[in-house]
C-alpha positions as MATLAB code, in Angstrom:
seq = 'MGASEASKVYGVSQGRLSEVFEDFLATTKELIRRHRLTHREYRAAVDFLCAVAEHGELKLLLDVFLEATVDAVDSQGRPGTASSVEGPYYVEGAPLMRSPCTLPHRADEPGARLLFYGTVRDSRGEALAGAMLDVWQADASGAYSHFDIPAEVAPYNLRARVIADERGAFEIRTWMSAPYHIPKDGPTGALLTALGRHPYRPAHLHVKLSHERCLPLTTQLFFEGDPYLDSDVVGAVKAPLVVRLERRDAPDEIARLGCDGPFYALRYDFVLARRAESQADTACAKAGVA';
ca = [
    -126.914  -32.573 -145.110;
    -130.401  -31.206 -144.434;
    -131.843  -27.917 -145.703;
    -131.192  -26.084 -142.437;
    -127.554  -27.243 -142.342;
    -127.064  -26.201 -145.991;
    -128.444  -22.733 -145.223;
    -125.873  -22.350 -142.448;
    -123.032  -23.450 -144.732;
    -123.916  -21.096 -147.551;
    -125.018  -18.223 -145.335;
    -128.450  -17.820 -146.946;
    -131.939  -18.996 -146.133;
    -133.404  -21.975 -147.953;
    -136.001  -19.716 -149.577;
    -133.386  -17.243 -150.848;
    -131.150  -20.061 -152.107;
    -134.022  -21.697 -153.985;
    -135.180  -18.391 -155.487;
    -131.761  -17.406 -156.820;
    -130.649  -20.864 -157.939;
    -133.887  -21.677 -159.775;
    -133.678  -18.346 -161.609;
    -130.017  -19.011 -162.441;
    -130.929  -22.431 -163.789;
    -133.843  -21.117 -165.857;
    -131.712  -18.282 -167.287;
    -128.906  -20.684 -168.201;
    -131.319  -23.081 -169.920;
    -132.802  -20.188 -171.884;
    -129.292  -19.140 -172.955;
    -128.657  -22.682 -174.212;
    -131.871  -22.625 -176.242;
    -131.336  -19.099 -177.579;
    -127.826  -19.838 -178.839;
    -128.660  -23.431 -179.807;
    -125.596  -24.777 -178.036;
    -124.435  -28.157 -179.288;
    -123.516  -31.065 -177.062;
    -119.895  -30.605 -178.138;
    -119.970  -26.973 -176.998;
    -121.587  -28.002 -173.727;
    -118.842  -30.566 -173.077;
    -116.170  -27.984 -173.924;
    -117.691  -25.640 -171.336;
    -117.766  -28.398 -168.705;
    -114.156  -29.323 -169.455;
    -113.176  -25.646 -169.178;
    -114.784  -25.331 -165.736;
    -113.040  -28.525 -164.604;
    -109.717  -27.081 -165.789;
    -110.418  -23.849 -163.900;
    -110.999  -25.839 -160.709;
    -107.914  -28.014 -161.265;
    -105.742  -24.887 -161.693;
    -107.218  -23.311 -158.543;
    -108.654  -20.433 -160.581;
    -112.346  -20.669 -159.758;
    -112.275  -17.616 -157.505;
    -110.138  -15.757 -160.033;
    -112.494  -16.528 -162.922;
    -115.609  -15.411 -161.048;
    -113.933  -12.275 -159.676;
    -112.740  -11.251 -163.138;
    -116.087  -11.620 -164.884;
    -118.745  -11.148 -162.200;
    -117.581   -9.407 -159.014;
    -117.818   -5.841 -160.370;
    -121.490   -6.429 -161.212;
    -122.166   -7.824 -157.732;
    -120.468   -4.748 -156.257;
    -122.576   -2.385 -158.386;
    -125.805   -4.053 -157.278;
    -124.825   -4.407 -153.625;
    -123.717   -0.767 -153.253;
    -126.692    0.824 -155.021;
    -128.077    3.731 -153.018;
    -125.377    3.640 -150.367;
    -124.001    7.069 -149.402;
    -120.325    7.751 -148.811;
    -117.170    6.686 -150.593;
    -117.696    4.501 -153.641;
    -117.061    0.798 -153.156;
    -115.075   -1.519 -155.387;
    -114.315   -5.222 -155.604;
    -112.310   -7.170 -153.037;
    -110.601   -9.398 -155.595;
    -108.880  -12.735 -154.977;
    -105.781  -11.477 -153.120;
    -107.184  -10.496 -149.737;
    -105.661  -12.251 -146.711;
    -107.216  -12.134 -143.246;
    -105.245  -11.486 -140.088;
    -102.755   -8.895 -141.308;
    -100.640   -7.264 -138.556;
    -102.502   -4.735 -136.411;
    -100.837   -1.307 -136.366;
    -101.668    2.211 -135.232;
    -101.346    5.324 -137.360;
     -98.838    6.636 -138.238;
     -97.132    3.459 -139.426;
     -95.128    1.841 -142.212;
     -96.549   -1.282 -143.836;
     -94.563   -4.502 -143.297;
     -91.963   -4.767 -146.034;
     -88.724   -6.371 -147.143;
     -85.387   -4.765 -146.299;
     -84.838   -4.082 -149.999;
     -88.454   -3.273 -150.920;
     -88.334   -1.960 -154.513;
     -90.072    1.080 -155.949;
     -90.830    4.681 -155.080;
     -92.021    5.521 -151.583;
     -95.656    6.538 -151.048;
     -97.289    8.464 -148.213;
    -100.967    7.510 -148.027;
    -102.911    9.684 -145.614;
    -106.323   11.200 -144.947;
    -109.340   10.891 -142.685;
    -112.266    8.582 -142.065;
    -115.631   10.238 -141.363;
    -119.255    9.197 -141.381;
    -121.915   10.513 -143.747;
    -122.704   13.340 -141.294;
    -119.102   14.529 -141.355;
    -118.235   13.232 -137.884;
    -114.725   11.887 -137.399;
    -114.584    8.140 -136.805;
    -111.979    7.727 -134.068;
    -110.388    4.304 -134.121;
    -111.695    3.375 -137.559;
    -109.829    0.408 -139.016;
    -108.273    0.395 -142.476;
    -107.339   -3.098 -143.658;
    -104.842   -2.275 -146.425;
    -103.181   -4.544 -148.972;
    -101.445   -3.978 -152.297;
     -99.118   -5.337 -154.940;
     -95.462   -4.352 -154.902;
     -93.536   -2.417 -157.548;
     -93.504   -5.457 -159.841;
     -97.205   -6.283 -159.360;
     -96.620   -9.155 -156.905;
     -98.779   -9.883 -153.831;
     -97.571  -11.502 -150.644;
     -98.987  -14.981 -149.902;
     -99.509  -15.441 -153.655;
     -96.547  -14.293 -155.758;
     -94.316  -13.645 -152.737;
     -94.115  -16.662 -150.389;
     -95.286  -15.886 -146.862;
     -92.121  -17.385 -145.370;
     -90.019  -14.969 -147.438;
     -91.976  -11.819 -146.580;
     -94.955  -12.431 -144.277;
     -97.779   -9.962 -144.873;
     -95.624   -7.872 -147.196;
     -97.396   -4.520 -147.780;
    -100.419   -5.625 -145.730;
    -101.692   -4.307 -142.396;
    -104.776   -3.412 -140.390;
    -104.267    0.218 -139.417;
    -106.158    1.980 -136.608;
    -106.941    5.666 -137.249;
    -106.293    8.161 -134.440;
    -108.822   10.007 -132.268;
    -109.517   12.449 -135.119;
    -110.193    9.656 -137.587;
    -106.907   10.526 -139.305;
    -104.451    8.013 -140.708;
    -100.944    8.122 -142.147;
     -99.577    5.026 -143.863;
     -96.095    4.845 -145.310;
     -95.714    2.348 -148.102;
     -94.397    1.885 -151.635;
     -95.940    2.544 -155.046;
     -97.750   -0.409 -156.544;
     -97.644   -1.178 -160.264;
    -100.097   -2.312 -162.945;
    -100.031   -6.086 -163.245;
    -101.616   -8.894 -165.188;
    -103.739  -11.575 -163.582;
    -102.432  -15.142 -164.090;
    -102.480  -15.605 -167.851;
    -101.021  -19.074 -168.342;
    -104.071  -20.918 -167.015;
    -107.627  -21.370 -168.315;
    -108.777  -17.872 -167.245;
    -105.975  -16.294 -169.260;
    -106.741  -18.572 -172.208;
    -110.375  -17.458 -172.153;
    -109.374  -13.791 -172.119;
    -107.075  -14.380 -175.098;
    -109.853  -16.162 -176.967;
    -112.142  -13.180 -176.274;
    -109.507  -10.726 -177.515;
    -109.136   -9.096 -174.086;
    -105.938   -8.238 -172.211;
    -105.304   -9.510 -168.640;
    -104.106   -6.268 -167.023;
    -105.263   -4.305 -164.002;
    -104.303   -0.668 -163.342;
    -102.152    0.044 -160.284;
    -104.245    0.375 -157.138;
    -104.453    0.184 -153.364;
    -107.017   -2.043 -151.635;
    -108.753   -0.841 -148.467;
    -111.411   -2.394 -146.236;
    -112.758    0.125 -143.732;
    -114.808   -0.568 -140.639;
    -116.226    1.235 -137.604;
    -118.929    0.154 -135.187;
    -121.283    3.023 -136.128;
    -121.068    2.448 -139.869;
    -121.420   -0.151 -142.566;
    -118.122   -1.698 -143.641;
    -116.671   -0.553 -146.950;
    -114.428   -2.416 -149.392;
    -112.864   -0.238 -152.059;
    -109.783    0.484 -154.189;
    -107.923    3.651 -155.134;
    -106.499    3.988 -158.659;
    -103.782    6.342 -159.894;
    -104.528    9.040 -162.428;
    -102.744    8.508 -165.746;
    -102.494    4.731 -165.499;
    -102.722    3.201 -168.998;
    -105.267    0.573 -167.930;
    -107.834    2.782 -166.199;
    -110.262    2.526 -169.108;
    -109.751   -1.174 -169.769;
    -109.345   -2.806 -166.363;
    -109.789   -6.542 -166.960;
    -112.013   -6.685 -163.871;
    -114.009   -3.549 -164.772;
    -113.709   -2.245 -161.210;
    -112.554    1.340 -161.819;
    -114.974    4.079 -160.727;
    -114.316    7.771 -161.434;
    -114.484    8.910 -157.751;
    -111.766    6.400 -156.907;
    -109.204    7.721 -159.395;
    -106.734    9.867 -157.452;
    -103.869   12.201 -158.264;
    -100.434   11.591 -156.790;
     -98.246   14.485 -155.629;
     -94.470   14.317 -155.934;
     -92.829   15.650 -152.768;
     -89.193   16.712 -152.777;
     -88.876   19.111 -149.807;
     -85.817   18.073 -147.734;
     -87.682   18.316 -144.412;
     -90.486   16.051 -145.644;
     -88.016   13.560 -147.091;
     -86.180   13.472 -143.753;
     -89.401   13.025 -141.743;
     -90.368    9.963 -143.748;
     -86.847    8.577 -143.717;
     -86.697    8.416 -147.516;
     -83.577    8.502 -149.659;
     -85.117   11.030 -152.018;
     -88.410   12.401 -153.396;
     -91.564   10.419 -152.712;
     -95.225   10.477 -153.706;
     -98.127   11.537 -151.526;
    -101.758   10.523 -151.788;
    -104.499   12.052 -149.667;
    -107.938   10.492 -149.572;
    -110.760   11.250 -147.145;
    -113.087    8.282 -146.742;
    -116.762    8.584 -145.859;
    -118.575    5.603 -144.360;
    -122.333    5.197 -144.475;
    -124.047    5.287 -141.103;
    -126.045    2.102 -140.617;
    -129.536    3.606 -140.191;
    -129.099    6.176 -142.988;
    -127.770    3.607 -145.425;
    -130.678    1.262 -144.837;
    -133.169    4.057 -145.504;
    -131.336    5.346 -148.596;
    -131.024    1.861 -150.049;
    -134.727    1.189 -149.531;
    -135.599    4.443 -151.317;
    -133.227    3.671 -154.206;
    -134.751    0.253 -154.737;
    -138.230    1.770 -154.624;
    -137.228    4.433 -157.166;
    -137.667    7.323 -154.720;
    -135.308   10.264 -155.211;
];
């Protein structure tokens, strides 16, 4: 494979690839010298990475330890709703639905019902008609479809691409997610144990938002009071993304949603960065201009 073909595969130019990789290599070599790593320690590290690959945890490992930093760098200076990590459980091609809608679910889907609603606007306050919200989440036991829940059992369970209405408003009926631990029986979990860290993530909803006038946004919403907010194993929690749930028990609201009893409601108004404004703001941030 030639240099031009490699650039197409990895999605970066040859110059950018060389710049970043050479710096990565130099930094890693300096780390080896600084900590005077032994050959035995080096081999242990190589064996660990091989085990990660054999267990299919390479994406998991990198997302746990590095993705939040990539997100912080990539979103610097961008106006609008705060971003967060995508994580390893995103699946493309979820069912396309229009608001209001109920996420695909099992007939006996466990947990409390949740009404997730709000608006999508741009950084000038203009409603983004037809904005898309690609939503996915864990269920009430912390399980994701396609991973912990086989696709043939519940295809795209609690996943959908939802189109907002002409006012940029959306209403999504779903179920409460729960805190969960990342896989802890493999090499990633063993490393966390060796470091004295727990493997848990706070309960959250994932959302990817897009509209032709704006930059796409990947983010998460976390629930106030969750015990793992301050110690998320991924380090992806940001204060503006911590939301308060409201318990609704009015009979007319319960009937409208078709619930058996009280449910929770979460309102969140998303703001997407307009393309031209975001480019200018990011340039100023990197240049240190207020």
